[in-house]
Phi, psi and omega in degrees: 000317183295317176292331175285324176292323185289316179300317180290320177295320183294318176303315182293315171308319181293312181301323177298313180298317181295319184290324182287318182300316183291328184288320173296322172300318182292315182296322174298316184287330176292319179295316179297328180290333181294328179278000181248175174298131185288349186272090180297334185290319180254349172279118185297336175274339185290321179302312186295316183298316177296325182288318179297321172299320182293315181298307181299321180299316180292318175300323173297322177295317181293315178302316185295324173296317175299321178296316184298318180292329177289320177298320177292320178293321175297322179292321179295322180296316173300323188273355178085011182255002174305132176100356186253137176297125188283350182267306184249348180088350179290164177293137178290324175111134179299332181287315188294316182284346175282316181280325179232082180315321185263017175305136179253350178227156173297164174302313179306308182289327178295321184285334178292318182288319190286000000 
């Protein structure tokens, strides 16, 4: 359990660092867009800046979702339900938890949903 907590904490720290980096990237793109023509549709650079802003925004949402999943995994660890599939109750499996420490389902249930 101690190793699992350490792994989840490390995963959380990595996600927070990634979020900070993406936030900085987003701020840079927004600042760059302030120096260009505000008409994204007709400015050749505007479309690129809008695309970059959209891409970074999507990555920020993914990292925030991952943080939510890590926090939920830490809560399951505290509650004693970490490692049990939320769908069927079976053990998730060490290899899956090693690859995806915040996994909520076993590989069988994950493949049924996907």
